[in-house]
A tleap script that builds the chain and sets N, CA, C and O, in Angstrom:
source leaprc.protein.ff14SB
mol = sequence {
  NMET ASN ASP ALA GLU GLN VAL ARG GLN THR
  ALA THR LEU ALA GLU ARG MET LEU ALA GLN
  VAL TYR ALA LEU LEU SER ASP GLN ASN ILE
  THR PRO ASN ALA VAL GLN GLN GLN MET LEU
  THR SER HIE VAL ARG ALA MET ALA HIE ARG
  SER VAL THR GLY GLU PRO LEU PRO GLU VAL
  ASP ALA SER LEU PHE ASP GLU ILE SER ALA
  ASP SER MET GLU LEU ALA ARG ASP VAL VAL
  ALA ALA PHE GLY ASN LEU PRO GLU GLU GLU
  ALA TRP LEU LEU SER VAL HIE PHE GLU VAL
  ALA LYS ASP ASN CLEU
}
set mol.1.N position { 22.658 9.203 3.768 }
set mol.1.CA position { 22.265 7.985 4.478 }
set mol.1.C position { 22.894 6.795 3.749 }
set mol.1.O position { 22.807 6.693 2.525 }
set mol.2.N position { 23.521 5.906 4.501 }
set mol.2.CA position { 24.152 4.746 3.867 }
set mol.2.C position { 23.129 3.635 3.612 }
set mol.2.O position { 21.985 3.704 4.062 }
set mol.3.N position { 23.573 2.616 2.881 }
set mol.3.CA position { 22.664 1.532 2.491 }
set mol.3.C position { 22.069 0.807 3.692 }
set mol.3.O position { 20.881 0.485 3.703 }
set mol.4.N position { 22.895 0.551 4.702 }
set mol.4.CA position { 22.410 -0.165 5.888 }
set mol.4.C position { 21.331 0.652 6.602 }
set mol.4.O position { 20.338 0.103 7.078 }
set mol.5.N position { 21.537 1.957 6.669 }
set mol.5.CA position { 20.552 2.830 7.302 }
set mol.5.C position { 19.246 2.849 6.497 }
set mol.5.O position { 18.158 2.837 7.071 }
set mol.6.N position { 19.364 2.879 5.162 }
set mol.6.CA position { 18.167 2.832 4.303 }
set mol.6.C position { 17.391 1.541 4.524 }
set mol.6.O position { 16.164 1.553 4.627 }
set mol.7.N position { 18.107 0.439 4.595 }
set mol.7.CA position { 17.468 -0.864 4.808 }
set mol.7.C position { 16.753 -0.882 6.154 }
set mol.7.O position { 15.623 -1.360 6.259 }
set mol.8.N position { 17.419 -0.357 7.186 }
set mol.8.CA position { 16.809 -0.337 8.515 }
set mol.8.C position { 15.573 0.553 8.535 }
set mol.8.O position { 14.528 0.160 9.055 }
set mol.9.N position { 15.690 1.742 7.973 }
set mol.9.CA position { 14.540 2.657 7.942 }
set mol.9.C position { 13.380 2.073 7.141 }
set mol.9.O position { 12.220 2.199 7.531 }
set mol.10.N position { 13.702 1.435 6.020 }
set mol.10.CA position { 12.667 0.826 5.184 }
set mol.10.C position { 11.940 -0.276 5.946 }
set mol.10.O position { 10.711 -0.345 5.917 }
set mol.11.N position { 12.688 -1.134 6.625 }
set mol.11.CA position { 12.080 -2.240 7.374 }
set mol.11.C position { 11.199 -1.715 8.501 }
set mol.11.O position { 10.097 -2.220 8.717 }
set mol.12.N position { 11.677 -0.709 9.214 }
set mol.12.CA position { 10.907 -0.132 10.319 }
set mol.12.C position { 9.612 0.497 9.815 }
set mol.12.O position { 8.540 0.283 10.381 }
set mol.13.N position { 9.729 1.275 8.744 }
set mol.13.CA position { 8.554 1.920 8.159 }
set mol.13.C position { 7.575 0.882 7.625 }
set mol.13.O position { 6.366 1.002 7.827 }
set mol.14.N position { 8.086 -0.123 6.953 }
set mol.14.CA position { 7.222 -1.166 6.387 }
set mol.14.C position { 6.429 -1.876 7.480 }
set mol.14.O position { 5.226 -2.092 7.330 }
set mol.15.N position { 7.086 -2.240 8.571 }
set mol.15.CA position { 6.386 -2.944 9.653 }
set mol.15.C position { 5.306 -2.056 10.273 }
set mol.15.O position { 4.202 -2.522 10.554 }
set mol.16.N position { 5.626 -0.780 10.485 }
set mol.16.CA position { 4.640 0.140 11.054 }
set mol.16.C position { 3.446 0.308 10.112 }
set mol.16.O position { 2.298 0.297 10.556 }
set mol.17.N position { 3.715 0.461 8.829 }
set mol.17.CA position { 2.635 0.670 7.866 }
set mol.17.C position { 1.822 -0.611 7.660 }
set mol.17.O position { 0.606 -0.548 7.476 }
set mol.18.N position { 2.473 -1.753 7.689 }
set mol.18.CA position { 1.727 -3.015 7.553 }
set mol.18.C position { 0.750 -3.185 8.707 }
set mol.18.O position { -0.381 -3.625 8.504 }
set mol.19.N position { 1.179 -2.839 9.916 }
set mol.19.CA position { 0.274 -2.923 11.059 }
set mol.19.C position { -0.925 -2.010 10.845 }
set mol.19.O position { -2.056 -2.395 11.143 }
set mol.20.N position { -0.692 -0.805 10.331 }
set mol.20.CA position { -1.794 0.127 10.067 }
set mol.20.C position { -2.715 -0.399 8.971 }
set mol.20.O position { -3.938 -0.317 9.087 }
set mol.21.N position { -2.128 -0.937 7.912 }
set mol.21.CA position { -2.928 -1.453 6.791 }
set mol.21.C position { -3.837 -2.584 7.260 }
set mol.21.O position { -5.032 -2.591 6.964 }
set mol.22.N position { -3.265 -3.542 7.994 }
set mol.22.CA position { -4.072 -4.681 8.429 }
set mol.22.C position { -5.113 -4.273 9.466 }
set mol.22.O position { -6.185 -4.874 9.527 }
set mol.23.N position { -4.819 -3.269 10.276 }
set mol.23.CA position { -5.823 -2.744 11.211 }
set mol.23.C position { -6.962 -2.077 10.447 }
set mol.23.O position { -8.132 -2.262 10.784 }
set mol.24.N position { -6.623 -1.302 9.419 }
set mol.24.CA position { -7.651 -0.668 8.579 }
set mol.24.C position { -8.546 -1.714 7.921 }
set mol.24.O position { -9.771 -1.591 7.918 }
set mol.25.N position { -7.912 -2.741 7.365 }
set mol.25.CA position { -8.685 -3.798 6.705 }
set mol.25.C position { -9.595 -4.499 7.703 }
set mol.25.O position { -10.755 -4.779 7.401 }
set mol.26.N position { -9.079 -4.780 8.877 }
set mol.26.CA position { -9.871 -5.424 9.913 }
set mol.26.C position { -11.076 -4.564 10.289 }
set mol.26.O position { -12.187 -5.069 10.444 }
set mol.27.N position { -10.842 -3.258 10.433 }
set mol.27.CA position { -11.938 -2.332 10.763 }
set mol.27.C position { -13.030 -2.352 9.698 }
set mol.27.O position { -14.203 -2.119 9.993 }
set mol.28.N position { -12.636 -2.629 8.465 }
set mol.28.CA position { -13.584 -2.644 7.348 }
set mol.28.C position { -14.122 -4.057 7.069 }
set mol.28.O position { -14.857 -4.273 6.105 }
set mol.29.N position { -13.746 -5.010 7.927 }
set mol.29.CA position { -14.135 -6.413 7.742 }
set mol.29.C position { -13.679 -6.968 6.395 }
set mol.29.O position { -14.400 -7.721 5.741 }
set mol.30.N position { -12.476 -6.581 5.998 }
set mol.30.CA position { -11.862 -7.092 4.776 }
set mol.30.C position { -10.743 -8.031 5.203 }
set mol.30.O position { -9.828 -7.638 5.927 }
set mol.31.N position { -10.828 -9.281 4.744 }
set mol.31.CA position { -9.844 -10.285 5.135 }
set mol.31.C position { -9.176 -10.866 3.898 }
set mol.31.O position { -9.755 -11.717 3.222 }
set mol.32.N position { -7.960 -10.412 3.596 }
set mol.32.CA position { -7.245 -10.977 2.445 }
set mol.32.C position { -6.895 -12.443 2.701 }
set mol.32.O position { -6.579 -12.828 3.827 }
set mol.33.N position { -6.955 -13.256 1.641 }
set mol.33.CA position { -6.524 -14.646 1.788 }
set mol.33.C position { -4.990 -14.678 1.815 }
set mol.33.O position { -4.349 -13.633 1.703 }
set mol.34.N position { -4.412 -15.848 1.961 }
set mol.34.CA position { -2.954 -15.960 2.147 }
set mol.34.C position { -2.172 -15.373 0.979 }
set mol.34.O position { -1.184 -14.671 1.190 }
set mol.35.N position { -2.593 -15.647 -0.232 }
set mol.35.CA position { -1.898 -15.115 -1.411 }
set mol.35.C position { -2.042 -13.597 -1.458 }
set mol.35.O position { -1.078 -12.889 -1.750 }
set mol.36.N position { -3.234 -13.101 -1.173 }
set mol.36.CA position { -3.460 -11.655 -1.168 }
set mol.36.C position { -2.637 -10.975 -0.077 }
set mol.36.O position { -2.118 -9.879 -0.284 }
set mol.37.N position { -2.516 -11.619 1.081 }
set mol.37.CA position { -1.686 -11.061 2.161 }
set mol.37.C position { -0.232 -10.955 1.722 }
set mol.37.O position { 0.433 -9.951 1.977 }
set mol.38.N position { 0.252 -11.998 1.063 }
set mol.38.CA position { 1.640 -12.011 0.602 }
set mol.38.C position { 1.876 -10.881 -0.406 }
set mol.38.O position { 2.882 -10.176 -0.323 }
set mol.39.N position { 0.955 -10.710 -1.350 }
set mol.39.CA position { 1.098 -9.669 -2.367 }
set mol.39.C position { 0.980 -8.276 -1.752 }
set mol.39.O position { 1.738 -7.373 -2.107 }
set mol.40.N position { 0.038 -8.102 -0.839 }
set mol.40.CA position { -0.151 -6.815 -0.176 }
set mol.40.C position { 1.077 -6.455 0.666 }
set mol.40.O position { 1.550 -5.319 0.634 }
set mol.41.N position { 1.578 -7.422 1.408 }
set mol.41.CA position { 2.756 -7.195 2.237 }
set mol.41.C position { 3.948 -6.796 1.372 }
set mol.41.O position { 4.679 -5.866 1.714 }
set mol.42.N position { 4.143 -7.482 0.273 }
set mol.42.CA position { 5.235 -7.161 -0.647 }
set mol.42.C position { 5.075 -5.741 -1.195 }
set mol.42.O position { 6.047 -4.993 -1.293 }
set mol.43.N position { 3.851 -5.381 -1.549 }
set mol.43.CA position { 3.600 -4.049 -2.090 }
set mol.43.C position { 3.865 -2.965 -1.043 }
set mol.43.O position { 4.499 -1.956 -1.353 }
set mol.44.N position { 3.397 -3.155 0.177 }
set mol.44.CA position { 3.613 -2.147 1.223 }
set mol.44.C position { 5.106 -2.014 1.521 }
set mol.44.O position { 5.586 -0.908 1.769 }
set mol.45.N position { 5.840 -3.116 1.501 }
set mol.45.CA position { 7.292 -3.041 1.705 }
set mol.45.C position { 7.956 -2.250 0.572 }
set mol.45.O position { 8.881 -1.475 0.812 }
set mol.46.N position { 7.483 -2.447 -0.655 }
set mol.46.CA position { 8.018 -1.683 -1.792 }
set mol.46.C position { 7.673 -0.200 -1.653 }
set mol.46.O position { 8.483 0.661 -1.994 }
set mol.47.N position { 6.480 0.097 -1.156 }
set mol.47.CA position { 6.097 1.486 -0.910 }
set mol.47.C position { 7.024 2.112 0.136 }
set mol.47.O position { 7.446 3.259 -0.011 }
set mol.48.N position { 7.335 1.362 1.181 }
set mol.48.CA position { 8.243 1.859 2.214 }
set mol.48.C position { 9.621 2.134 1.614 }
set mol.48.O position { 10.258 3.137 1.933 }
set mol.49.N position { 10.069 1.240 0.749 }
set mol.49.CA position { 11.360 1.437 0.078 }
set mol.49.C position { 11.346 2.727 -0.734 }
set mol.49.O position { 12.283 3.522 -0.660 }
set mol.50.N position { 10.284 2.934 -1.510 }
set mol.50.CA position { 10.199 4.154 -2.331 }
set mol.50.C position { 10.090 5.398 -1.449 }
set mol.50.O position { 10.616 6.455 -1.798 }
set mol.51.N position { 9.413 5.274 -0.312 }
set mol.51.CA position { 9.277 6.395 0.608 }
set mol.51.C position { 10.629 6.801 1.184 }
set mol.51.O position { 10.919 7.990 1.311 }
set mol.52.N position { 11.455 5.816 1.532 }
set mol.52.CA position { 12.760 6.091 2.138 }
set mol.52.C position { 13.779 6.550 1.092 }
set mol.52.O position { 14.561 7.468 1.341 }
set mol.53.N position { 13.765 5.907 -0.077 }
set mol.53.CA position { 14.813 6.181 -1.082 }
set mol.53.C position { 14.440 7.290 -2.062 }
set mol.53.O position { 15.312 7.868 -2.710 }
set mol.54.N position { 13.143 7.586 -2.172 }
set mol.54.CA position { 12.716 8.571 -3.159 }
set mol.54.C position { 12.628 8.006 -4.561 }
set mol.54.O position { 12.398 8.745 -5.518 }
set mol.55.N position { 12.810 6.702 -4.688 }
set mol.55.CA position { 12.719 6.055 -6.001 }
set mol.55.C position { 11.305 6.237 -6.561 }
set mol.55.O position { 10.329 5.977 -5.857 }
set mol.56.N position { 11.180 6.680 -7.817 }
set mol.56.CA position { 9.837 6.915 -8.371 }
set mol.56.C position { 9.176 5.630 -8.877 }
set mol.56.O position { 9.842 4.638 -9.173 }
set mol.57.N position { 7.864 5.685 -8.964 }
set mol.57.CA position { 7.107 4.620 -9.626 }
set mol.57.C position { 7.233 4.796 -11.129 }
set mol.57.O position { 7.432 5.912 -11.609 }
set mol.58.N position { 7.120 3.706 -11.878 }
set mol.58.CA position { 6.970 3.884 -13.327 }
set mol.58.C position { 5.646 4.617 -13.590 }
set mol.58.O position { 4.778 4.657 -12.718 }
set mol.59.N position { 5.494 5.181 -14.756 }
set mol.59.CA position { 4.257 5.891 -15.076 }
set mol.59.C position { 3.069 4.939 -15.030 }
set mol.59.O position { 3.147 3.804 -15.500 }
set mol.60.N position { 1.965 5.421 -14.455 }
set mol.60.CA position { 0.760 4.610 -14.276 }
set mol.60.C position { -0.407 5.314 -14.966 }
set mol.60.O position { -0.570 6.527 -14.835 }
set mol.61.N position { -1.217 4.550 -15.702 }
set mol.61.CA position { -2.375 5.096 -16.404 }
set mol.61.C position { -3.586 5.095 -15.468 }
set mol.61.O position { -4.074 4.034 -15.081 }
set mol.62.N position { -4.062 6.273 -15.110 }
set mol.62.CA position { -5.178 6.410 -14.161 }
set mol.62.C position { -6.433 5.688 -14.629 }
set mol.62.O position { -7.212 5.213 -13.802 }
set mol.63.N position { -6.642 5.596 -15.927 }
set mol.63.CA position { -7.878 4.986 -16.439 }
set mol.63.C position { -7.968 3.498 -16.109 }
set mol.63.O position { -9.055 2.921 -16.151 }
set mol.64.N position { -6.848 2.879 -15.785 }
set mol.64.CA position { -6.865 1.454 -15.429 }
set mol.64.C position { -7.592 1.209 -14.114 }
set mol.64.O position { -7.945 0.074 -13.794 }
set mol.65.N position { -7.813 2.280 -13.352 }
set mol.65.CA position { -8.379 2.144 -12.013 }
set mol.65.C position { -9.800 2.693 -11.918 }
set mol.65.O position { -10.319 2.900 -10.821 }
set mol.66.N position { -10.425 2.928 -13.069 }
set mol.66.CA position { -11.772 3.501 -13.108 }
set mol.66.C position { -12.812 2.636 -12.403 }
set mol.66.O position { -13.803 3.152 -11.886 }
set mol.67.N position { -12.593 1.333 -12.380 }
set mol.67.CA position { -13.604 0.434 -11.808 }
set mol.67.C position { -13.364 0.127 -10.332 }
set mol.67.O position { -14.097 -0.666 -9.742 }
set mol.68.N position { -12.360 0.736 -9.734 }
set mol.68.CA position { -12.093 0.548 -8.306 }
set mol.68.C position { -13.147 1.329 -7.519 }
set mol.68.O position { -13.449 2.477 -7.845 }
set mol.69.N position { -13.696 0.708 -6.496 }
set mol.69.CA position { -14.729 1.375 -5.697 }
set mol.69.C position { -14.150 2.566 -4.949 }
set mol.69.O position { -12.956 2.617 -4.655 }
set mol.70.N position { -15.019 3.519 -4.651 }
set mol.70.CA position { -14.610 4.707 -3.892 }
set mol.70.C position { -14.088 4.305 -2.517 }
set mol.70.O position { -13.149 4.918 -2.010 }
set mol.71.N position { -14.688 3.280 -1.909 }
set mol.71.CA position { -14.252 2.816 -0.581 }
set mol.71.C position { -12.809 2.315 -0.613 }
set mol.71.O position { -11.997 2.682 0.237 }
set mol.72.N position { -12.500 1.479 -1.594 }
set mol.72.CA position { -11.135 0.940 -1.700 }
set mol.72.C position { -10.139 2.057 -1.982 }
set mol.72.O position { -9.043 2.075 -1.422 }
set mol.73.N position { -10.522 2.986 -2.851 }
set mol.73.CA position { -9.616 4.092 -3.185 }
set mol.73.C position { -9.385 4.979 -1.963 }
set mol.73.O position { -8.270 5.445 -1.729 }
set mol.74.N position { -10.434 5.208 -1.194 }
set mol.74.CA position { -10.302 6.040 0.012 }
set mol.74.C position { -9.372 5.384 1.037 }
set mol.74.O position { -8.522 6.047 1.631 }
set mol.75.N position { -9.543 4.082 1.237 }
set mol.75.CA position { -8.646 3.359 2.152 }
set mol.75.C position { -7.201 3.478 1.681 }
set mol.75.O position { -6.300 3.735 2.479 }
set mol.76.N position { -6.988 3.291 0.396 }
set mol.76.CA position { -5.633 3.355 -0.158 }
set mol.76.C position { -5.052 4.759 -0.013 }
set mol.76.O position { -3.871 4.917 0.296 }
set mol.77.N position { -5.872 5.765 -0.234 }
set mol.77.CA position { -5.386 7.150 -0.088 }
set mol.77.C position { -5.018 7.446 1.360 }
set mol.77.O position { -4.063 8.176 1.626 }
set mol.78.N position { -5.776 6.879 2.296 }
set mol.78.CA position { -5.452 7.050 3.719 }
set mol.78.C position { -4.074 6.463 4.032 }
set mol.78.O position { -3.279 7.068 4.752 }
set mol.79.N position { -3.806 5.293 3.489 }
set mol.79.CA position { -2.512 4.642 3.726 }
set mol.79.C position { -1.384 5.465 3.105 }
set mol.79.O position { -0.358 5.703 3.741 }
set mol.80.N position { -1.580 5.892 1.870 }
set mol.80.CA position { -0.547 6.685 1.182 }
set mol.80.C position { -0.311 7.994 1.935 }
set mol.80.O position { 0.831 8.434 2.064 }
set mol.81.N position { -1.366 8.610 2.426 }
set mol.81.CA position { -1.219 9.847 3.196 }
set mol.81.C position { -0.398 9.613 4.458 }
set mol.81.O position { 0.370 10.482 4.871 }
set mol.82.N position { -0.557 8.452 5.066 }
set mol.82.CA position { 0.191 8.137 6.284 }
set mol.82.C position { 1.694 8.031 6.006 }
set mol.82.O position { 2.506 8.312 6.887 }
set mol.83.N position { 2.064 7.633 4.800 }
set mol.83.CA position { 3.483 7.618 4.433 }
set mol.83.C position { 4.012 9.057 4.376 }
set mol.83.O position { 5.145 9.326 4.775 }
set mol.84.N position { 3.186 9.964 3.879 }
set mol.84.CA position { 3.535 11.378 3.905 }
set mol.84.C position { 4.327 11.907 2.729 }
set mol.84.O position { 4.436 13.122 2.563 }
set mol.85.N position { 4.879 11.035 1.911 }
set mol.85.CA position { 5.712 11.546 0.820 }
set mol.85.C position { 5.609 10.733 -0.474 }
set mol.85.O position { 6.521 10.753 -1.300 }
set mol.86.N position { 4.501 10.023 -0.642 }
set mol.86.CA position { 4.325 9.218 -1.853 }
set mol.86.C position { 3.271 9.853 -2.759 }
set mol.86.O position { 2.351 10.515 -2.276 }
set mol.87.N position { 3.403 9.652 -4.076 }
set mol.87.CA position { 2.440 10.240 -5.011 }
set mol.87.C position { 1.105 9.499 -5.013 }
set mol.87.O position { 1.002 8.370 -4.533 }
set mol.88.N position { 0.096 10.152 -5.559 }
set mol.88.CA position { -1.255 9.582 -5.603 }
set mol.88.C position { -1.296 8.253 -6.354 }
set mol.88.O position { -2.113 7.387 -6.040 }
set mol.89.N position { -0.435 8.094 -7.325 }
set mol.89.CA position { -0.415 6.843 -8.098 }
set mol.89.C position { -0.216 5.626 -7.204 }
set mol.89.O position { -0.680 4.534 -7.529 }
set mol.90.N position { 0.466 5.808 -6.087 }
set mol.90.CA position { 0.636 4.697 -5.136 }
set mol.90.C position { -0.718 4.221 -4.623 }
set mol.90.O position { -0.930 3.022 -4.443 }
set mol.91.N position { -1.637 5.160 -4.387 }
set mol.91.CA position { -2.975 4.801 -3.901 }
set mol.91.C position { -3.733 4.017 -4.968 }
set mol.91.O position { -4.459 3.073 -4.655 }
set mol.92.N position { -3.564 4.405 -6.208 }
set mol.92.CA position { -4.249 3.680 -7.283 }
set mol.92.C position { -3.849 2.211 -7.257 }
set mol.92.O position { -4.696 1.321 -7.310 }
set mol.93.N position { -2.546 1.976 -7.176 }
set mol.93.CA position { -2.047 0.597 -7.178 }
set mol.93.C position { -2.474 -0.157 -5.920 }
set mol.93.O position { -2.893 -1.312 -5.998 }
set mol.94.N position { -2.371 0.488 -4.778 }
set mol.94.CA position { -2.722 -0.148 -3.509 }
set mol.94.C position { -4.214 -0.487 -3.455 }
set mol.94.O position { -4.601 -1.505 -2.882 }
set mol.95.N position { -5.036 0.356 -4.043 }
set mol.95.CA position { -6.486 0.145 -3.999 }
set mol.95.C position { -6.899 -1.188 -4.624 }
set mol.95.O position { -7.909 -1.773 -4.232 }
set mol.96.N position { -6.129 -1.657 -5.579 }
set mol.96.CA position { -6.444 -2.934 -6.232 }
set mol.96.C position { -6.401 -4.069 -5.206 }
set mol.96.O position { -7.252 -4.958 -5.232 }
set mol.97.N position { -5.427 -4.046 -4.315 }
set mol.97.CA position { -5.331 -5.077 -3.275 }
set mol.97.C position { -6.587 -5.091 -2.412 }
set mol.97.O position { -7.122 -6.153 -2.096 }
set mol.98.N position { -7.053 -3.899 -2.034 }
set mol.98.CA position { -8.240 -3.809 -1.181 }
set mol.98.C position { -9.482 -4.278 -1.926 }
set mol.98.O position { -10.316 -4.999 -1.378 }
set mol.99.N position { -9.593 -3.863 -3.175 }
set mol.99.CA position { -10.768 -4.220 -3.988 }
set mol.99.C position { -10.877 -5.727 -4.149 }
set mol.99.O position { -11.956 -6.300 -3.995 }
set mol.100.N position { -9.756 -6.365 -4.461 }
set mol.100.CA position { -9.748 -7.820 -4.656 }
set mol.100.C position { -10.086 -8.544 -3.358 }
set mol.100.O position { -10.843 -9.515 -3.369 }
set mol.101.N position { -9.533 -8.082 -2.243 }
set mol.101.CA position { -9.782 -8.737 -0.954 }
set mol.101.C position { -11.232 -8.589 -0.508 }
set mol.101.O position { -11.743 -9.445 0.215 }
set mol.102.N position { -11.901 -7.520 -0.927 }
set mol.102.CA position { -13.316 -7.336 -0.561 }
set mol.102.C position { -14.192 -8.451 -1.128 }
set mol.102.O position { -15.252 -8.757 -0.582 }
set mol.103.N position { -13.745 -9.049 -2.219 }
set mol.103.CA position { -14.518 -10.122 -2.855 }
set mol.103.C position { -14.466 -11.426 -2.072 }
set mol.103.O position { -15.145 -12.384 -2.441 }
set mol.104.N position { -13.683 -11.491 -1.006 }
set mol.104.CA position { -13.549 -12.717 -0.224 }
set mol.104.C position { -14.747 -12.967 0.687 }
set mol.104.O position { -14.911 -14.073 1.202 }
set mol.105.N position { -15.569 -11.968 0.887 }
set mol.105.CA position { -16.677 -12.100 1.839 }
set mol.105.C position { -17.638 -13.188 1.459 }
set mol.105.O position { -18.620 -13.418 2.164 }
savepdb mol mol.pdb
quit
């Protein structure tokens, strides 16, 4: 696959996954503020890039996520599962976005 094709696939996947993420958050009555939306969108686009290119994440320490709620982790795992080819560590990182946005209520 050439670079242009990777870019196109990444953009398409990112837009589809962002729609799913924001629908999930809406269903859970979680509303990220503008800064949180920007950070979440950037992260999901990076996840799409890693999904298309196979680029690995740097090593992540699971203990850093011990205080994340089960609800946020479950939502994040659902999103990662929808990508179909990303490691569990992606859910750990994504869950932080959900956890922080829950505090906006």
